[in-house]
Residue, then its C-alpha position, 0 to 999 in steps of 0.5 A: m117114103k113116097k110123100l118123101l120122094l115126091a117133095l125131094i122132086c119137087g124142092l129140085t124142080i123148083g130149084s131148077a126153075n128158079a136158077q138164072k142160065v148165063e151163055i158164056s162165051a170168049s173171043e178165044p175159042d180155046a181159052k179155058i172157062i173156069v166156074d168155081g175153080q174148076s175147068l169146065g170148058t172152053g171157048n163157050l160155056k152155058i152156066s146155071i146160077p142157083k137162087n140166093g147163090c153166086v158163081n165166079v168165072k174165070i177166062n184164061k188163055p195163056g199170052f192173053l189178059k185174064y178175065e173174071q167175073t162173079y154172077c148172083n141170084k139174089k135179092g138186092t144183087t144186079e140180075p145176070p146176063k143171059k149171055q156175056f161176051f169176052d173180048m180178049k186182049k193180048d197181054d201187054a206184058e208179055e208182048a213187051s218181053i222174051k222169055t229167057d234164062q238170063a233172067n234172075v241168074d248170075f253169068s261169070v264173065e271173065i274180064n279182057k286180061n289187055l285192059e287195064i282196071s280203070d277201063v274195065w270200071k269205065r266200060t262197066s258203067q258205060v254198059v250199065t247207063d245205056y240199060f239203066d238210068a240210075i245208079e244206087v251202088a257203085d263201088k269201084e274198090t270192091s268192083y260192086l255196082r247196083t242199079a235202082w229198079i226201073v219198073q213199068s206197070f202194064e195192064q194186068n201186071t208191074i214189072r221191075t228190073r235191075l241190074i247187080i255186078k259184083l267181083s266173081k275173083s281177082n285172078p283172072l278177074t272175072y266178074k258176076v252179072k245178075l239181070v234182075s227181073e221180077y212181076s206182081g201181077s197186078p198193075l201199078t205195084s209200088v216199087k216197094a212192096d217186095e212182099q208182092f215181086r216174084d222172080w219172072d222167067r222173062v225180061l222187057r226186051k228193051y234189057q234183052n241185050v244187056i248180059s251180051d253187049f257186057t260180054t262183048r265189051l269187057g270179055n275176053q274176046 
């Protein structure tokens, strides 16, 4: 029994001696440091990489880009540094957008009764083309309009935006306006990769006034 206990202690001592230490630090002192899926600290943390093993480290803080690094203590792999500093940058997609309750929601706009039908459609097109370069579908008879996707890529994200306008009811004349805003979570995502995009509760600043402009120029005053 004593021999077995001694062997275990020796094994642990040798294993610990063969582990490599890395001191992780971030420019944001409250940034979370997540090691192999577990949040173990903020701002600064010493990690141990066991012999023949790897450790995955993620650095996260809302409003900043995400950082990830895997360190291995194996033959044939690059030796981990003793220290690594992460100079965190602001999330450029968030800086170019605002959080809003207008994203991905149908807004009903009752059209001004004093406007002629032809004028309503003309004003609708004018508002849309103030913000979007290309209209994908425009059917005056059914009062349906949909823009093409406008895509903007950021360092760690891709945002696509479109506007959809459709008839809600004829009396009183009411339209539903929807500003669709989606993100992929990766840069340079193809606009056609529908499966990679999800609803975003933010909109790019360039589109933040489109619904209010539509209401002002076509709605009852």
